[in-house]
C-alpha positions in Angstrom: 0.0 0.0 0.0 2.8 2.4 0.9 4.5 1.7 -2.5 1.3 2.6 -4.3 0.9 5.8 -2.3 4.4 6.8 -3.2 3.7 6.0 -6.9 0.6 8.2 -6.8 2.6 11.1 -5.3 5.2 10.7 -8.1 2.4 10.7 -10.7 0.9 13.9 -9.2 4.3 15.6 -9.2 4.8 14.5 -12.8 1.5 16.0 -13.8 2.6 19.4 -12.5 6.2 19.3 -13.8 5.1 18.6 -17.3 2.2 21.0 -17.6 -0.8 18.7 -17.1 -2.4 19.8 -13.9 -1.7 22.7 -11.5 -3.1 23.6 -8.1 -5.7 26.4 -8.6 -4.6 29.8 -7.3 -1.2 28.4 -6.4 0.6 31.8 -6.1 -2.0 32.5 -3.3 -1.2 29.2 -1.6 -3.9 27.4 -3.6 -7.6 26.6 -3.2 -8.4 23.2 -1.7 -9.8 20.6 -4.1 -9.7 22.9 -7.1 -7.3 22.4 -10.0 -6.3 24.0 -13.3 -5.3 22.1 -16.4 -2.1 23.1 -18.0 -1.0 23.2 -21.7 -0.7 19.5 -22.0 -3.5 18.6 -19.6 -6.1 20.6 -21.5 -5.2 18.8 -24.8 -5.5 15.4 -23.1 -8.8 16.4 -21.5 -10.2 17.7 -24.8 -9.2 14.5 -26.6 -11.0 12.4 -24.0 -14.1 14.6 -24.4 -13.9 14.4 -28.2 -13.7 10.6 -28.0 -16.8 10.5 -25.9 -18.7 13.1 -27.8 -18.1 11.6 -31.2 -18.8 8.0 -29.9 -22.2 9.2 -28.7 -23.3 11.7 -31.4 -21.6 10.4 -34.5 -22.0 6.6 -34.0 -25.6 6.8 -32.9 -28.2 8.2 -35.2 -30.6 8.7 -32.4 -28.4 10.7 -30.0 -28.0 14.5 -30.2 -26.2 17.0 -28.0 -27.1 20.1 -26.1 -25.2 22.6 -23.9 -27.5 23.8 -21.0 -26.8 26.7 -18.6 -25.1 26.2 -15.3 -27.7 28.5 -13.6 -31.2 27.1 -13.6 -34.5 27.9 -11.9 -34.2 26.9 -8.2 -37.4 24.9 -8.3 -35.6 22.5 -10.6 -33.5 21.4 -7.7 -36.5 21.1 -5.5 -38.2 18.9 -8.0 -35.1 16.7 -8.6 -34.7 16.1 -4.8 -31.3 17.8 -4.5 -32.5 20.5 -2.0 -33.8 17.8 0.4 -31.8 14.7 -0.3 -28.4 15.6 -1.9 -26.4 14.8 1.2 -23.3 13.0 2.4 -23.1 11.3 5.9 -20.2 13.0 7.7 -18.4 12.2 10.9 -15.7 14.1 12.7 -12.8 12.8 14.8 -12.6 14.9 18.0 -8.9 14.6 18.4 -7.6 15.4 14.9 -10.6 17.7 14.1 -10.7 16.1 10.7 -14.0 15.3 8.9 -14.7 12.2 7.0 -17.5 10.6 5.0 -18.8 7.8 7.2 -19.7 5.6 4.2 -16.2 5.9 2.8 -14.6 4.9 6.1 -16.7 1.7 6.1 -16.0 1.0 2.4 -12.3 1.3 3.1 -12.7 -1.2 6.0 -14.5 -3.6 3.5 -11.5 -3.2 1.1 -9.2 -4.4 3.8 -10.8 -7.8 3.8 -10.0 -8.1 0.1 -6.4 -6.9 0.6 -5.9 -9.6 3.3 -7.3 -12.3 1.1 -5.2 -11.2 -1.8 -2.1 -11.4 0.4 -2.9 -15.0 1.2 -3.4 -15.8 -2.5 -0.1 -14.1 -3.3 1.8 -16.2 -0.7 0.2 -19.4 -2.0 1.0 -18.5 -5.6 4.6 -18.0 -4.6 4.6 -21.4 -2.8 3.0 -23.5 -5.4 4.2 -21.8 -8.6 2.7 -22.7 -12.0 0.5 -25.4 -10.5 -1.4 -22.9 -8.4 -5.2 -22.8 -8.9 -6.4 -19.5 -7.5 -10.1 -20.2 -7.9 -9.8 -23.5 -6.0 -7.6 -21.9 -3.3 -10.1 -19.1 -2.7 -12.9 -21.6 -2.4 -11.1 -24.1 0.0 -8.7 -22.1 2.1 -10.1 -21.6 5.6 -8.5 -18.3 6.2 -9.7 -16.8 2.9 -13.2 -18.2 3.6 -13.2 -16.6 7.0 -12.2 -13.2 5.6 -15.0 -13.6 2.9 -17.5 -14.4 5.6 -16.6 -11.4 7.7 -16.7 -9.1 4.7 -20.2 -10.3 3.8 -21.4 -9.7 7.4 -20.1 -6.1 7.3 -21.3 -5.6 3.8 -24.9 -6.6 4.7 -24.9 -4.4 7.8 -23.5 -1.4 5.9 -26.0 -1.9 3.0 -29.0 -2.1 5.4 -27.9 1.1 7.2 -27.4 3.0 4.0 -30.8 1.9 2.6 -32.5 2.9 5.8 -30.5 6.1 6.1 -29.7 5.0 9.6 -27.0 7.5 10.7 -26.7 6.0 14.2 -26.1 2.5 12.8 -23.3 3.9 10.5 -21.6 5.4 13.6 -22.1 2.1 15.5 -20.5 0.1 12.6 -17.4 2.4 12.8 -17.2 1.9 16.5 -17.8 -1.9 16.4 -15.1 -2.4 13.8 -12.7 -0.2 15.7 -12.1 2.1 12.6 -9.6 4.7 13.6 -8.8 8.1 12.4 -5.8 7.8 10.0 -4.3 11.0 11.5 -4.8 10.8 15.2 -5.1 7.0 15.4 -8.0 7.3 17.8 -11.7 6.2 17.8 -13.0 9.4 19.3 -15.9 10.0 16.9 -18.8 12.4 16.8 -22.3 11.5 15.7 -22.9 11.1 11.9 -24.9 13.9 10.3 -26.0 14.8 6.8 -24.4 17.7 4.9 -25.9 19.2 1.7 -23.4 19.4 -1.1 -24.9 22.2 -3.3 -23.3 25.7 -3.6 -25.8 28.5 -3.2 -25.6 32.0 -4.5 -28.0 34.9 -5.3 -29.2 36.2 -8.6 -30.7 39.7 -8.8 -29.7 43.4 -8.9 -30.9 44.3 -5.4 -30.6 42.6 -2.1 -34.4 42.6 -1.5 -35.1 41.3 -5.0 -32.4 38.6 -5.1 -33.4 35.0 -5.7 -31.5 32.1 -4.3 -30.0 30.0 -7.0 -27.6 27.0 -7.1 -24.5 26.1 -9.0 -25.7 22.9 -10.7 -24.4 19.7 -8.9 -25.0 17.6 -12.0 -25.6 18.3 -15.7 -28.5 15.8 -16.1 -31.3 18.2 -15.0 -30.4 20.6 -17.9 -31.1 17.7 -20.2 -34.4 16.8 -18.6 -35.9 20.3 -18.6 -35.0 20.5 -22.3 -36.3 17.1 -23.2 -39.4 18.3 -25.0 -37.6 21.1 -26.8 -35.1 18.7 -28.3 -37.7 16.0 -29.0 -40.0 18.4 -30.9 -37.5 20.5 -32.7 -35.4 17.4 -33.7 -38.4 15.3 -34.5 -36.9 12.6 -32.3 -38.6 9.2 -31.9 -38.2 7.0 -28.8 -35.7 5.5 -28.1 -33.4 8.5 -28.4 -30.7 10.2 -26.3 -29.4 13.6 -25.4 -25.8 14.1 -24.6 -24.0 16.9 -22.8 -20.5 17.8 -21.5 -20.3 20.5 -18.8 -19.1 21.7 -15.5 -20.8 20.8 -12.2 -20.1 21.9 -8.6 -20.3 20.1 -5.3 -19.2 21.4 -1.9 -17.2 18.2 -1.1 -16.2 18.3 2.5 -13.9 15.3 2.1 -12.1 16.2 -1.1 -8.9 14.2 -1.7 -6.9 12.0 -4.1 -5.9 14.8 -6.4 -8.4 15.4 -9.2 -10.5 12.3 -8.3 -12.8 14.3 -6.0 -13.1 18.0 -6.6 -15.5 20.8 -5.9 -15.5 22.0 -9.5 -15.5 19.2 -12.1 -16.7 18.2 -15.5 -19.2 15.6 -16.5 -20.0 13.8 -19.8 -23.6 12.6 -19.4 -26.1 11.0 -21.8 -29.8 10.5 -20.9 -31.5 7.9 -23.1 -35.3 8.0 -23.3 -37.1 4.7 -23.6 -40.6 3.1 -23.4 -41.7 2.2 -19.8 -41.1 -1.5 -19.3 -38.1 -1.6 -21.7 -35.7 0.3 -19.4 -33.9 -2.8 -17.9 -33.2 -4.1 -21.4 -31.6 -0.8 -22.4 -29.8 -0.6 -19.1 -28.0 -3.9 -19.9 -27.2 -2.7 -23.4 -25.7 0.6 -22.2 -23.6 -1.3 -19.7 -22.0 -3.3 -22.5 -21.7 -0.3 -24.8 -20.0 1.9 -22.2 -17.6 -0.9 -21.0 -16.5 -1.4 -24.6 -15.8 2.3 -25.0 -13.4 2.1 -22.0 -11.7 -1.1 -23.0 -11.1 0.1 -26.6 -8.5 2.5 -25.2 -6.3 -0.6 -24.5 -5.4 0.3 -21.0 -5.9 -3.3 -19.8 -9.3 -5.1 -19.6 -8.4 -6.4 -16.2 -8.4 -2.9 -14.8 -12.1 -2.5 -15.2 -15.0 -4.0 -13.3 -18.7 -3.4 -12.7 -19.9 -2.6 -9.2 -23.6 -2.9 -8.7 -25.2 -0.5 -6.2 -26.5 -1.9 -2.9 -28.3 1.3 -2.1 -30.2 2.7 -5.1 -30.8 6.4 -5.4 -34.4 7.6 -4.9 -34.9 7.9 -8.6 -33.4 4.5 -9.8 -34.5 0.9 -10.2 -31.1 -0.3 -11.3 -27.6 1.1 -11.0 -24.0 0.1 -11.6 -20.6 1.7 -11.7 -17.7 1.1 -14.0 -14.7 1.0 -11.7 -11.1 1.4 -12.7 -8.0 0.3 -10.8 -6.3 3.4 -9.6 -3.1 3.4 -7.5 -5.4 3.8 -4.5 -7.8 0.9 -5.5 -10.8 0.3 -7.7 -12.7 3.5 -8.0 -15.8 4.7 -9.9 -15.2 6.5 -13.2 -18.6 6.1 -14.7 -22.2 5.5 -13.4 -25.0 3.8 -15.4 -28.4 4.2 -13.9 -32.0 3.3 -14.8 -33.6 6.5 -13.5 -37.2 5.3 -14.3 -39.5 8.3 -15.1 -38.8 10.1 -11.8 -37.1 13.2 -13.2 -39.5 13.9 -16.0 -42.4 13.1 -13.8 -41.2 15.5 -11.1 -40.6 18.3 -13.5 -44.1 17.7 -14.9 -45.5 17.9 -11.4 -43.5 21.0 -10.2 -43.8 23.0 -13.5 -47.4 22.2 -14.2 -46.5 21.5 -17.8 -47.2 18.3 -19.7 -43.9 16.5 -20.4 -45.1 13.4 -22.3 -44.3 11.6 -25.5 -46.9 10.5 -28.0 -45.9 7.1 -29.2 -47.4 6.6 -32.7 -46.8 2.9 -32.7 -48.7 2.4 -29.4 -51.1 5.3 -30.1 -50.7 6.6 -26.5 -48.8 9.2 -24.5 -46.5 8.5 -21.6 -43.7 9.9 -19.6 -40.6 8.1 -20.9 -38.2 6.2 -18.7 -34.5 7.1 -18.8 -31.2 5.3 -18.8 -28.3 7.5 -17.8 -24.6 7.1 -18.5 -22.5 9.6 -16.5 -18.7 9.8 -16.6 -16.4 12.2 -14.8 -14.0 13.8 -17.3 -11.5 14.5 -14.5 -11.7 10.9 -13.2 -11.3 9.6 -16.7 -8.3 11.9 -17.1 -6.8 10.5 -13.9 -7.4 6.8 -14.9 -5.7 7.3 -18.2 -2.8 9.3 -16.7 -2.1 6.8 -13.9 -2.4 3.7 -16.1 -0.1 5.1 -18.8 2.7 6.3 -16.4 5.8 4.1 -16.4 9.4 4.4 -15.2 11.7 2.2 -17.3 15.3 1.2 -16.7 17.2 1.1 -20.0 20.5 -0.5 -20.9 23.4 1.2 -19.3 21.4 2.1 -16.2 19.6 5.0 -17.8 16.0 5.7 -16.6 13.2 7.1 -18.7 9.8 8.2 -17.6 7.2 7.6 -20.3 3.4 8.2 -20.6 2.0 5.4 -22.9 -1.1 7.4 -23.9 -3.3 5.9 -26.5 -2.1 7.8 -29.5 -5.5 9.5 -30.3 -5.6 10.9 -26.8 -2.0 12.1 -26.6 -1.7 15.9 -26.1 1.0 16.2 -28.7 0.8 13.8 -31.6 4.3 14.4 -33.1 7.4 16.4 -32.4 9.8 17.5 -35.2 13.4 17.5 -34.1 16.2 19.0 -36.2 19.4 17.0 -35.4 21.4 20.2 -35.1 20.5 23.9 -35.1 22.4 24.7 -38.4 23.0 23.6 -42.0 19.3 24.3 -42.9 17.9 21.5 -40.7 15.8 23.9 -38.5 14.3 25.4 -41.6 13.4 21.9 -43.0 11.9 21.0 -39.6 9.8 24.1 -39.7 8.6 23.3 -43.2 7.5 19.8 -42.0 5.8 21.2 -38.9 3.9 23.8 -41.0 2.6 21.0 -43.2 1.5 18.7 -40.4 -0.1 21.3 -38.0 -3.4 21.4 -39.9 -4.1 17.8 -38.9 -2.1 17.1 -35.8 -0.9 18.9 -32.7 2.8 19.1 -33.7 5.7 20.7 -31.9 9.2 21.7 -32.9 11.9 21.0 -30.3 15.4 22.2 -30.9 17.0 22.6 -27.5 19.4 20.1 -25.9 20.8 16.8 -27.3 18.5 14.6 -29.4 18.5 12.0 -26.5 17.2 14.6 -24.0 14.6 15.7 -26.5 13.4 12.2 -26.9 13.1 11.8 -23.1 11.2 15.1 -22.9 8.7 14.0 -25.4 8.4 10.5 -23.8 7.5 12.3 -20.5 4.5 14.1 -22.1 3.4 11.0 -24.0 4.2 12.1 -27.6 3.7 8.9 -29.7 6.0 9.9 -32.6 9.2 12.0 -33.0 10.4 13.0 -36.4 14.1 13.6 -36.6 15.4 15.8 -39.5 19.1 15.2 -40.4 21.4 15.9 -43.2 20.1 13.0 -45.2 16.7 14.6 -45.1 18.0 17.4 -47.3 19.3 14.9 -49.9 16.5 12.4 -50.2 13.5 13.9 -48.5 13.3 11.3 -45.8 13.3 11.5 -42.0 13.6 9.2 -39.0 10.3 8.3 -37.4 10.7 7.2 -33.8 8.0 5.2 -32.0 7.5 6.2 -28.3 6.7 2.8 -26.8 9.2 0.6 -28.5 11.8 3.4 -29.2 12.2 1.8 -32.7 13.1 4.0 -35.6 12.3 3.8 -39.2 13.2 5.8 -42.2 10.2 7.3 -44.0 9.5 9.7 -46.8 8.4 13.1 -45.7 5.4 13.0 -48.2 4.2 9.8 -46.4 4.1 11.3 -42.9 0.5 12.6 -43.0 -0.9 9.2 -44.0 1.3 7.3 -41.5 0.3 9.5 -38.6 -3.4 9.8 -39.5 -3.8 6.0 -39.3 -2.4 5.9 -35.8 -3.4 9.1 -34.0 -6.9 9.9 -35.3 -9.9 9.6 -33.0 -11.5 7.8 -35.9 -9.1 4.9 -35.3 -10.8 4.4 -31.9 -14.3 5.0 -33.3 -13.9 2.3 -35.9 -13.1 -0.3 -33.2 -16.3 0.6 -31.4 -18.4 -0.5 -34.4 -16.4 -3.7 -35.3 
């Protein structure tokens, strides 16, 4: 665990050093749980968003996009349940004065049972070697079976408490399992209480006439209140979806783990409207579709898993998370929910407006059911960054740090490197860069030795380096270096566009999704 924590700290430091993520307001000592994306970070983030957006709106004839406002009428949040029910169960340690989410403390305790079982498996694998049968060992080993039983007991108790919203029971679980504050090491806990996560502000020109409004805690409601506008103006027929990318804001009291949990973050959400009674069929289909989207990036299929919810939100009849293996464990990057007709029904009730769909095939009107896919851009960014970071030891004891980004997501697609800063090589490099920049994010790098420049481009994840040398002036060829293998090949300058396009285009990912 300590090794993984050290790795995560190294990754965070690398993200800052190479222009990916900065602490917001850093020259004023920063603002907690708020971050800015640097010159490389914003390119990676935009490429992730583009991959999602085009997979949704270009590959599906029945999904369109919108961009709704951050400020919305306050009654929307009353109708959605956020004013009354958008809470986290919080608990304080009286000695450290630190505040924690009670449910997260218990989830971390649950994870310890898995960690202990995994250690037993690792020891057995080392002892038995190639003949080791992990499945059989987990089923028959008494120690592993006991850990599994204890985990199930805690899991059931925790699930029952969350579903009943029993704050006293959550505190009692923390006491019974002797969960300690990681800072003070004590179990001197307060009662558990609920804390609303929405940011409130005022809209209006005078104090007396001001209206309380909220910074939206999710982007979904902007889709729901525009459902009829899109359906009618787009002549959409069910089933159809509406996609949106935008900022959301939550006053997270326990914000940690870098950009994993922030107060200002970005979401990519799609609400898919279906006939009542067909929602669970579509829920399963979107589970498969979204998992394929993730795995197509090639970060490792074993790093993903589904986690079905024990406690369903008040609006849902089915819910699952796609979790990714971060350095600090499996964590949610995307949620898929069957939201029933709760949201549209609530807005119909609170607005007094009819929000129904006339189904010509059934010859009847109804409030559609909704399947939601919701992915955090920042969490997706973090999962890609962490999984692609590697420190390699090369021959001769040299170390290189490389980011193995999928080429279509890489901030810089290629770098043109003149071997020396004379003899017309910089001019030739500039000519190549001017030709490529219309299709690819392309840099020129002239400073330092060619080896140092390769290392610098490896550290920001540039998949291809193009080296211009004296031979380039004679036969119009350059050396194309591949980031991951470090292999080099001689190619004609006129072929660069087609070679790069095949590897670095978002289309290369999109085509895999429809195979």
